[in-house]
C-alpha positions in Angstrom: -34.3 4.1 8.9 -32.4 0.0 9.5 -32.7 -0.4 5.5 -29.6 0.7 3.3 -29.4 -0.1 -0.2 -25.6 -1.0 -1.4 -24.8 -0.6 -5.2 -21.3 -1.9 -5.9 -19.6 0.9 -8.3 -16.5 -0.4 -9.6 -12.6 0.9 -9.1 -11.6 1.8 -12.3 -9.0 -0.2 -13.4 -8.8 -2.4 -10.9 -10.8 -5.6 -12.1 -13.0 -7.5 -9.5 -12.7 -4.5 -7.0 -15.6 -2.6 -5.9 -16.5 0.6 -4.0 -19.5 0.3 -2.0 -22.1 3.6 -1.9 -25.1 2.9 0.2 -28.4 4.5 0.0 -29.3 5.1 3.4 -33.2 5.8 4.2 -34.1 9.5 3.9 -35.1 10.5 7.6 -32.1 8.8 8.9 -29.6 11.1 6.5 -31.7 13.7 7.4 -31.2 13.2 11.0 -27.9 12.2 10.5 -27.3 15.5 8.7 -28.3 17.8 11.2 -26.4 16.0 13.9 -23.2 16.1 11.4 -23.5 20.5 11.1 -23.5 20.5 15.0 -21.3 18.1 15.9 -18.6 19.1 13.4 -18.9 22.8 14.1 -18.8 22.0 17.7 -15.3 19.8 17.0 -13.8 22.6 14.9 -14.5 25.1 17.9 -13.3 23.2 20.4 -9.5 22.2 18.0 -10.3 18.8 18.4 -8.9 17.6 15.1 -4.9 18.6 14.3 -4.3 20.5 11.3 -3.2 16.9 9.5 -6.6 15.6 9.3 -7.9 17.6 6.1 -10.9 15.2 4.8 -14.0 17.4 5.2 -13.0 20.5 7.2 -13.5 24.4 5.7 -10.6 25.1 4.4 -8.8 21.8 4.2 -8.9 19.3 1.5 -6.4 17.6 -0.7 -4.2 20.7 -1.6 -3.6 21.1 2.0 -1.3 17.7 1.4 0.7 18.5 -1.0 1.8 21.5 0.7 2.9 19.0 3.3 4.1 16.6 1.2 6.3 18.7 -0.9 7.5 20.8 2.7 8.7 17.1 3.8 10.7 16.8 1.0 12.2 20.3 0.4 13.4 19.2 3.9 14.8 15.6 2.5 16.5 17.4 0.1 17.9 20.9 2.6 18.2 18.5 5.9 19.9 15.2 4.4 19.0 13.5 7.2 17.5 9.9 7.5 13.8 10.3 7.4 10.9 7.5 6.0 7.8 8.0 5.3 4.7 5.3 6.3 1.7 5.1 3.6 -1.3 3.7 4.7 -4.8 2.3 4.3 -7.2 0.9 5.4 -9.5 -2.1 4.4 -12.9 -0.7 3.8 -12.8 1.9 5.8 -16.1 3.4 5.9 -17.9 0.1 6.1 -16.1 -2.1 8.4 -15.5 0.5 11.8 -17.3 -1.7 14.7 -19.5 0.7 16.4 -17.9 0.5 19.6 -14.8 2.1 18.5 -16.3 4.8 16.7 -18.5 5.3 20.1 -15.1 5.1 22.2 -13.3 7.9 19.8 -17.0 10.1 20.0 -16.6 9.9 23.9 -12.6 10.2 24.6 -13.2 13.3 22.5 -15.7 14.5 24.4 -18.7 14.2 23.1 -21.4 13.8 26.0 -23.0 10.5 26.7 -26.2 11.8 27.8 -29.1 11.3 24.7 -26.2 11.8 22.0 -24.3 8.7 22.3 -27.7 6.6 23.0 -29.1 7.9 19.7 -26.3 7.1 17.9 -25.7 3.7 19.3 -29.3 2.8 18.1 -28.7 4.1 15.1 -25.5 2.5 13.8 -26.9 -0.6 15.2 -27.5 -3.8 12.5 -29.0 -2.8 9.6 -30.6 -4.5 6.7 -28.9 -4.1 3.9 -30.3 -4.8 0.2 -27.2 -5.2 -1.9 -27.6 -4.8 -5.4 -25.7 -5.9 -8.0 -26.0 -6.9 -12.1 -26.6 -10.2 -10.8 -29.3 -9.2 -8.6 -30.7 -8.4 -5.0 -29.6 -10.0 -2.0 -30.4 -9.2 1.9 -27.8 -9.3 4.5 -27.5 -7.3 8.0 -24.9 -5.1 8.2 -23.8 -4.6 11.6 -21.0 -2.0 11.7 -21.5 1.9 11.7 -20.0 3.7 8.8 -22.2 3.4 5.6 -20.6 5.6 3.0 -24.0 7.5 2.3 -24.4 8.3 5.8 -23.9 12.2 6.5 -22.3 11.9 10.0 -19.8 9.0 8.6 -16.6 11.4 7.6 -17.4 13.7 10.9 -16.6 10.3 12.8 -14.6 8.9 10.2 -12.1 12.0 11.5 -12.0 11.5 15.2 -11.2 7.0 14.5 -8.1 8.7 12.4 -7.5 11.0 15.4 -7.5 8.3 18.1 -5.2 5.9 15.7 -3.0 9.0 15.6 -3.5 9.9 19.4 -2.2 5.6 19.6 0.5 6.5 17.7 2.0 9.0 19.9 2.2 6.4 23.1 5.7 5.0 22.9 7.9 2.3 25.0 10.9 4.0 27.1 13.3 2.2 24.6 11.1 4.3 21.5 11.9 7.6 23.7 15.4 7.8 24.5 15.3 6.8 20.7 13.9 10.5 20.1 15.4 12.1 23.2 19.1 11.5 21.6 17.9 13.4 18.5 19.9 16.7 18.4 17.0 19.6 18.2 16.0 20.9 14.8 15.7 24.8 14.3 12.0 25.2 13.1 13.4 28.1 11.4 15.7 26.1 8.6 12.6 24.0 7.7 9.3 23.8 5.2 7.7 21.0 7.3 4.5 22.0 8.0 1.8 19.8 10.3 4.9 19.5 12.9 4.5 17.5 15.8 6.9 17.8 18.8 9.1 15.6 21.3 10.8 18.0 23.9 11.5 20.3 21.0 12.5 18.3 18.8 11.1 18.2 15.1 11.1 14.6 14.8 7.5 13.3 13.5 4.4 14.7 11.0 1.2 12.7 10.9 -1.3 13.4 8.5 -4.9 11.7 7.1 -7.6 11.9 4.7 -10.3 9.7 5.4 -8.9 5.8 5.4 -5.3 7.2 4.0 -3.1 8.5 6.9 1.1 8.9 6.8 3.7 9.6 9.0 6.4 11.2 9.0 10.1 10.5 10.6 13.1 12.5 10.5 16.4 11.0 12.8 20.1 11.3 12.6 21.1 7.7 11.9 19.9 4.6 9.5 20.2 2.5 12.9 17.3 4.7 15.0 15.3 4.7 11.6 14.5 1.3 11.5 13.8 1.0 14.7 11.2 3.8 14.7 9.8 2.3 11.3 9.7 -1.5 12.6 8.0 0.4 15.8 5.1 2.4 14.2 4.5 -0.1 11.5 4.0 -3.3 14.9 1.5 -0.1 16.5 -0.3 -0.3 13.6 -0.8 -3.4 13.2 -1.4 -3.5 16.9 -4.6 -1.3 16.5 -5.8 -3.0 13.6 -5.8 -6.2 15.3 -7.7 -4.5 18.4 -10.0 -2.9 17.0 -10.6 -4.7 13.8 -10.1 -1.8 11.6 -8.9 -4.1 8.5 -5.5 -3.4 6.8 -3.7 -4.5 4.0 0.5 -4.4 4.1 -0.2 -4.7 0.2 -1.7 -1.3 0.2 0.7 0.3 2.8 4.1 1.8 1.1 7.0 2.9 3.3 9.7 5.6 1.9 12.5 5.8 2.9 14.7 9.0 1.6 18.4 10.0 2.2 19.7 6.5 3.0 22.5 4.7 2.0 23.1 1.7 -0.6 23.9 -0.5 2.2 20.9 0.0 3.7 18.6 -0.5 0.4 19.9 -4.2 0.6 18.1 -4.6 4.4 14.7 -3.7 3.1 13.2 -6.8 2.6 12.3 -7.5 5.8 9.7 -4.9 6.4 6.6 -6.7 7.7 3.4 -6.2 9.0 0.5 -8.1 11.0 -2.7 -6.7 10.5 -6.3 -7.9 11.0 -7.4 -8.9 7.3 -11.4 -9.7 6.6 -10.8 -11.6 3.8 -9.2 -14.4 5.7 -10.9 -13.2 9.3 -8.3 -13.3 11.2 -4.7 -11.2 11.6 -2.2 -12.1 8.3 1.6 -11.5 8.2 2.3 -9.4 4.9 5.6 -7.7 3.4 4.8 -3.9 3.3 5.9 -2.9 -0.1 8.4 0.1 -0.3 10.3 2.6 -2.3 13.8 4.4 -2.1 14.7 7.8 -3.2 18.3 7.9 -3.3 21.1 10.5 -4.4 22.9 9.4 -7.3 26.2 8.7 -5.7 24.0 6.4 -3.9 22.1 5.1 -6.7 25.6 4.3 -8.3 27.2 2.4 -4.8 24.1 0.5 -5.3 25.0 -1.0 -8.7 28.3 -1.6 -7.9 27.2 -3.4 -5.0 24.9 -6.0 -6.8 27.8 -6.2 -9.7 25.0 -4.5 -12.0 27.4 -4.4 -15.3 27.7 -8.4 -14.7 23.8 -9.4 -14.4 22.1 -10.8 -17.1 19.6 -9.3 -19.2 16.5 -10.0 -18.3 17.9 -9.5 -14.3 19.6 -5.7 -15.4 16.0 -5.4 -17.4 14.2 -6.0 -13.3 16.6 -3.2 -12.2 15.5 -0.8 -14.7 12.2 -1.2 -14.4 12.4 0.0 -10.7 15.5 2.4 -10.8 14.2 6.0 -12.7 15.7 9.4 -12.7 13.4 11.8 -12.0 14.2 15.4 -12.9 12.7 17.3 -9.9 15.7 17.6 -7.7 13.8 20.3 -5.9 10.7 17.2 -4.9 14.1 15.5 -3.5 13.3 12.8 -6.0 16.5 12.3 -6.8 16.1 8.3 -7.9 14.0 5.9 -7.3 14.3 2.5 -6.3 11.2 0.4 -5.3 10.3 -3.1 -4.5 11.6 -6.3 -2.8 15.3 -6.2 -3.6 16.4 -9.8 -2.2 14.4 -11.4 -5.0 16.6 -9.3 -7.5 20.0 -10.4 -5.8 22.3 -13.3 -6.2 
């Protein structure tokens, strides 16, 4: 039960990147399979996970997230409020989440400490890993608790994502003031799904699928929007450093909707500090972003950067990142992506 065979499987289209699949001992998987059957049923009966967490749950899946995304974009088009979508991807989520964090997430969500957590602590302790590659077999000690071949890993992963979402809800008095000064938006008017409320105001929405999770934020002005963006980037980075759940800024994406051309030119400043397993320390990274602009704002942006006077090479750079999207009902009216500071002279 303490031995694992790991097979790094190459990711499609990504050189030198692998997805580690763990083959666990039959008895270990059998016991965890029984536990998963009952614990998953208990989690659903107790309504612990909110509707935005959709991985490995009966009646939910990727299709549930598509509905949220489309509803979100329809809201952006209908309401014309400055809105942002923060997309995050934890680094090697199924392999690197510390046992202490897994057990803490289970405990705060009501799992009994007597017997069950003692078994899990033992089962999720250090194991001997046989790493099988084309170059041969090596051995290492596996000290974290979510092997990708463990039947229980998706269930516990959902609890960890809920824990992260709960931490997102912790706000300072200054951030609380931002929420309180927003007008109350009418639920009936908007198709926004999986809604969280703050004092009756429809402002934020959280969704999660395993290691991929997103937060949608809608406010009335761009100043408040940027304050919230930096707040939640810091919160996610602080959680990463506290829990040692790795997070790459380069794999996070910030998408802006219904903002001005003026704000678009200031977006190269979004950074995040988070734990990196590659460096074994916190690192600061620039977070990529996308901007979905109305045609009028797109024209303003071209005027502001003096597009017609740019060299052919500079125009080509802009042409590569400015696109016309035909699906108006999804709110994708024009797209500007990347770090614009390098393109402005």
